[in-house]
C-alpha positions in Angstrom: 0.0 0.0 0.0 1.3 3.5 -0.9 2.7 5.4 2.0 -0.1 8.0 2.4 -3.2 5.9 1.5 -4.3 5.6 5.1 -3.9 9.3 5.7 -5.9 10.1 2.6 -8.6 7.9 3.9 -8.6 9.8 7.1 -8.9 13.1 5.2 -11.9 11.8 3.4 -13.6 10.7 6.6 -12.9 14.1 8.1 -14.4 15.7 5.0 -17.5 13.6 5.3 -18.0 14.9 8.8 -17.3 18.5 7.7 -19.8 18.3 4.8 -22.5 17.0 7.1 -22.1 19.9 9.5 -21.6 22.7 7.0 -24.5 21.7 4.7 -26.9 21.4 7.7 -26.4 25.2 8.3 -25.9 26.4 4.8 -28.6 29.0 3.8 -30.3 28.9 7.1 -31.8 32.2 8.1 -30.8 31.7 11.8 -27.1 31.1 11.0 -25.1 32.9 13.7 -22.2 35.0 12.4 -19.6 37.1 14.4 -16.6 39.2 13.4 -13.1 38.2 14.4 -10.6 40.7 15.6 -9.3 41.2 12.1 -13.0 42.0 11.1 -13.4 38.9 8.9 -16.6 36.9 9.6 -16.8 33.5 11.3 -20.0 31.5 11.4 -21.1 28.9 13.9 -20.5 26.4 11.1 -16.8 27.3 10.9 -16.3 26.6 14.6 -18.5 23.5 14.7 -16.6 21.9 11.8 -13.2 22.6 13.3 -14.2 21.3 16.7 -15.5 18.1 15.2 -12.4 17.5 13.1 -10.1 18.2 16.0 -12.1 15.7 18.1 -11.8 13.0 15.5 -8.1 13.6 15.0 -7.4 13.5 18.8 -9.0 10.1 18.8 -7.5 8.4 15.7 -4.3 10.4 15.3 -3.3 11.4 18.8 0.4 11.9 18.1 -0.3 14.3 15.2 -0.5 18.1 15.7 -3.4 20.2 14.5 -3.4 23.8 13.1 -6.8 25.3 12.4 -8.0 28.7 11.4 -10.4 29.1 14.3 -8.5 27.5 17.3 -4.8 27.7 16.5 -2.2 25.0 17.2 -2.4 21.8 19.2 1.0 20.3 19.8 2.3 17.0 18.4 4.6 14.3 19.5 5.6 13.6 15.9 6.6 15.7 12.9 3.1 15.4 11.4 0.5 18.2 11.6 -3.0 18.4 10.2 -3.9 21.8 8.8 -7.6 22.7 8.6 -9.6 25.5 7.2 -13.1 24.6 8.2 -14.8 26.8 5.7 -12.7 28.5 3.1 -15.0 31.1 1.6 -16.9 32.1 4.7 -18.2 35.3 3.1 -19.7 33.2 0.3 -21.1 30.7 2.8 -22.9 33.3 4.9 -24.4 34.9 1.7 -25.6 31.7 0.3 -23.1 31.5 -2.5 -22.2 27.8 -3.0 -18.5 28.3 -3.7 -16.9 27.4 -0.3 -15.1 24.4 0.9 -13.4 22.6 3.8 -9.6 22.4 3.3 -7.7 19.5 5.0 -4.0 18.9 4.7 -1.4 16.7 6.3 2.1 18.1 6.6 5.3 16.3 7.5 7.7 19.0 8.7 7.2 21.9 6.4 5.9 19.8 3.5 2.2 19.3 2.6 2.0 15.6 1.7 -1.8 15.1 1.6 -4.4 17.6 0.5 -8.2 17.5 0.2 -10.7 20.2 -0.7 -14.4 19.4 -0.2 -17.1 21.7 -1.7 -20.3 19.9 -0.8 -22.6 22.7 -2.1 -20.9 22.1 -5.5 -21.2 18.3 -5.0 -17.5 18.0 -5.7 -14.2 17.1 -3.9 -10.6 17.2 -5.0 -7.7 15.3 -3.3 -4.1 14.2 -3.7 -1.2 12.6 -1.8 2.5 12.6 -2.6 3.2 10.0 -5.2 -0.5 9.0 -5.6 -1.7 11.5 -8.2 -4.6 14.0 -8.0 -8.3 13.2 -8.3 -11.7 14.8 -8.3 -15.2 13.5 -7.8 -18.2 13.5 -5.5 -16.3 11.1 -3.1 -13.4 8.8 -3.0 -15.2 5.9 -4.8 -16.1 8.2 -7.7 -12.5 9.3 -8.4 -11.4 10.7 -11.8 -7.7 11.6 -12.3 -7.1 15.3 -13.0 -4.3 17.1 -14.8 -3.3 20.6 -15.5 -3.5 22.1 -19.0 -0.8 22.1 -21.6 -1.1 25.8 -22.5 2.3 27.3 -23.3 1.7 30.9 -24.1 0.3 33.7 -22.0 -1.8 34.9 -25.0 -3.6 31.5 -24.8 -4.0 31.3 -21.1 -7.0 31.6 -18.8 -5.8 33.8 -15.9 -7.4 33.6 -12.4 -6.9 35.9 -9.5 -8.4 36.9 -6.1 -9.7 40.4 -5.4 -7.5 43.3 -6.7 -7.4 45.2 -3.4 -4.7 42.9 -2.0 -2.5 43.4 -5.1 -2.9 47.2 -4.8 -1.8 47.0 -1.1 1.3 45.1 -2.0 2.3 47.5 -4.8 1.8 45.0 -7.6 -1.6 46.0 -9.0 0.0 47.5 -12.2 1.8 44.2 -12.8 -1.3 42.2 -12.3 -3.3 44.4 -14.7 -0.5 44.1 -17.3 -0.6 40.3 -16.9 -4.4 40.3 -17.3 -4.0 42.2 -20.6 -1.5 39.7 -21.9 -3.6 36.6 -21.3 -6.5 35.3 -23.3 -9.1 35.6 -20.5 -9.2 36.6 -16.9 -11.7 35.9 -14.1 -11.8 36.3 -10.3 -12.5 32.9 -8.9 -11.4 33.5 -5.4 -10.5 31.3 -2.5 -9.9 27.6 -3.2 -11.9 27.4 -6.5 -9.4 29.0 -8.9 -6.8 26.5 -7.7 -9.1 23.5 -8.3 -10.0 24.7 -11.8 -6.3 25.0 -12.4 -5.7 21.4 -11.2 -8.4 20.2 -13.6 -7.0 22.1 -16.6 -9.9 24.5 -16.8 -7.7 27.6 -16.1 -3.9 28.0 -16.4 -2.9 30.5 -13.7 -4.1 31.4 -10.2 -2.5 34.0 -8.0 -3.0 35.5 -4.5 -0.9 38.0 -2.7 -1.6 37.2 1.0 -2.5 33.9 2.5 -2.2 31.9 5.7 -1.0 28.3 5.9 -4.5 26.9 6.3 -5.4 28.7 3.0 -2.5 27.0 1.1 -1.5 23.7 2.6 -4.3 21.5 1.1 -3.9 23.1 -2.3 -0.2 22.4 -2.8 -0.4 18.5 -3.2 -3.4 18.8 -5.5 -1.7 21.3 -7.8 1.7 19.6 -7.9 0.3 16.0 -8.2 -1.8 17.2 -11.1 1.4 18.4 -12.8 1.3 22.0 -11.9 3.8 24.3 -10.1 3.1 26.2 -6.8 5.4 28.8 -5.4 5.2 32.1 -3.4 5.8 35.4 -5.1 9.6 35.0 -4.5 9.6 31.8 -6.4 10.0 29.5 -3.4 8.0 26.3 -3.7 5.7 25.0 -1.0 3.1 26.4 1.4 5.1 28.6 3.7 5.5 31.8 1.8 2.3 33.6 2.6 1.4 34.1 -1.1 0.7 32.0 -4.2 1.5 31.7 -7.8 0.0 28.5 -9.1 0.3 27.6 -12.8 0.2 24.6 -15.1 4.0 24.7 -15.0 4.5 25.8 -18.6 3.6 29.4 -17.7 5.2 29.7 -14.3 8.4 31.5 -15.3 6.5 34.1 -17.4 4.1 34.8 -14.5 6.8 34.9 -11.9 8.9 37.3 -14.0 6.0 39.7 -14.4 5.0 39.7 -10.8 8.4 39.3 -9.1 11.5 39.8 -11.3 13.7 39.4 -8.3 12.1 36.1 -7.5 12.8 34.9 -11.0 16.5 35.7 -10.7 16.6 33.6 -7.5 15.4 30.5 -9.2 
């Protein structure tokens, strides 16, 4: 059996639990929502999902650490840590927009080795583990292998981005707008969704300027196992850089050069 098969099974079981909780409160008129200190919203579903997943992991993976968006870090007695975003896309969730998901990753040291994204309102799930490939489907038994596109030119590329405010705040808005003009098509599929479309070959580039580890960790194995490339703005691969340039690999150098010339020289 491949090394991470059991862990991937755990991720699916966690996602089943998360889907049940989040869907039970989706579009409910009495959904309770509060503002966190950073003024971002958190719903009762966010906290309920994370609590449930933490409880399960404490029982079946007691030596593994847990990092979650809502409740921080629980220590580990191994080099393994589960990283959870209970609802990625909370603003969509509380407004009734179906583009939101639970993100579940397993990291060994600083490396994400298992990633799963479950979007129950879209009736779709994406997952990957190191060396096992990337897949999508309604659930694990309905798996279809996924692969990034083969697009080689920016002029032919479908370009995806998050909101533009963050790029303006980082001083890169002009570069992003220039990149948009050089591509065939641009759309703002925010949060997890642009990355999953990239992994499926439906878009070719997805970028975000500011992210936390729980926003990124589950995405990296899915993108890379699907044949893509995932770095931060400086060109450093992996989940630790706090930003994201994800591409089909063919276009990565071009995108990185336009957004971060210094990062390109460091490669």
